[in-house]
C-alpha positions as CSV (number, residue, x, y, z in Angstrom):
1,M,85.4,-97.5,96.5
2,S,88.7,-99.6,95.5
3,L,92.0,-100.1,97.2
4,A,95.3,-101.0,95.5
5,V,98.2,-102.0,97.6
6,L,101.7,-102.5,96.2
7,V,104.0,-104.9,98.1
8,G,107.3,-106.1,97.1
9,G,108.6,-109.7,97.8
10,F,112.3,-108.7,97.9
11,F,114.3,-106.0,99.4
12,G,114.2,-103.3,96.7
13,D,114.9,-102.7,93.0
14,E,111.9,-104.2,91.9
15,G,110.5,-100.8,90.1
16,K,107.5,-100.2,93.2
17,G,108.0,-96.7,92.5
18,K,107.6,-96.7,88.9
19,I,104.4,-99.0,89.4
20,A,102.9,-96.8,91.8
21,A,103.2,-93.5,89.9
22,Y,101.8,-95.5,86.8
23,L,98.8,-96.7,88.7
24,S,98.3,-93.2,90.4
25,L,97.8,-91.8,86.7
26,K,95.9,-94.9,85.2
27,D,93.7,-95.4,88.1
28,D,93.4,-92.1,89.0
29,M,94.1,-92.5,92.8
30,S,92.5,-90.2,95.0
31,I,95.3,-90.9,97.7
32,G,99.1,-92.1,97.6
33,V,100.8,-93.1,100.9
34,R,104.3,-93.7,101.6
35,T,105.5,-96.3,104.0
36,G,108.8,-97.3,105.0
37,A,112.2,-95.7,105.7
38,I,114.5,-93.2,104.4
39,N,117.3,-95.9,103.4
40,A,114.6,-96.9,100.7
41,G,114.1,-94.8,97.4
42,H,112.4,-94.7,94.4
43,T,113.1,-93.2,90.9
44,V,110.1,-91.9,88.8
45,V,110.6,-90.6,85.3
46,F,107.7,-88.5,84.3
47,N,107.2,-85.8,81.3
48,G,111.2,-86.2,80.6
49,S,112.3,-85.6,84.2
50,K,113.6,-88.0,86.4
51,Y,112.8,-87.7,90.1
52,K,114.7,-89.8,92.9
53,L,112.9,-89.8,96.0
54,R,113.0,-91.1,99.3
55,I,110.1,-89.8,101.3
56,I,107.5,-88.4,98.9
57,P,105.0,-90.8,97.5
58,S,105.6,-91.8,93.6
59,A,101.7,-90.7,93.3
60,F,102.9,-87.1,93.0
61,V,102.8,-87.3,89.3
62,N,98.9,-87.5,89.7
63,R,98.3,-83.9,90.8
64,S,94.7,-84.7,92.0
65,S,96.2,-87.3,94.2
66,R,96.5,-86.3,98.2
67,L,99.9,-87.7,99.2
68,L,100.4,-89.0,102.7
69,I,103.4,-90.3,104.8
70,A,101.8,-92.9,107.1
71,A,102.4,-93.0,111.0
72,G,105.6,-94.9,111.9
73,A,107.6,-94.1,108.5
74,L,110.9,-93.0,109.4
75,F,112.1,-89.6,107.2
76,S,114.5,-86.6,107.6
77,L,113.1,-83.1,107.5
78,D,116.2,-82.1,105.3
79,V,115.3,-84.7,102.6
80,L,111.7,-84.0,102.7
81,K,112.5,-80.5,101.9
82,K,114.7,-81.0,99.2
83,E,112.1,-83.3,97.6
84,L,109.5,-81.0,98.2
85,E,111.9,-78.2,96.4
86,A,112.8,-80.8,93.3
87,T,109.1,-81.8,92.8
88,Q,107.8,-78.2,93.1
89,A,108.6,-77.6,89.6
90,Y,105.9,-80.1,88.7
91,G,103.1,-78.6,90.6
């Protein structure tokens, strides 16, 4: 089993979300994990739709990936609910 860890060297706007989505499809990741806090966001453009996410891992584009929110991650249930509704149309 292999492991890929995506880490940024700056404070954001590096494209980590886009890279994570790409890798989830290219490498057929079985698990996608989101860490961090709600202030950080990631944008994923997939199948002509744009998703702006702050909690759900970018790996949601791979329907076979299991999505996890890491222990210690800070999030809002209201924001999570909105993101679940926004991504529900995809699957």
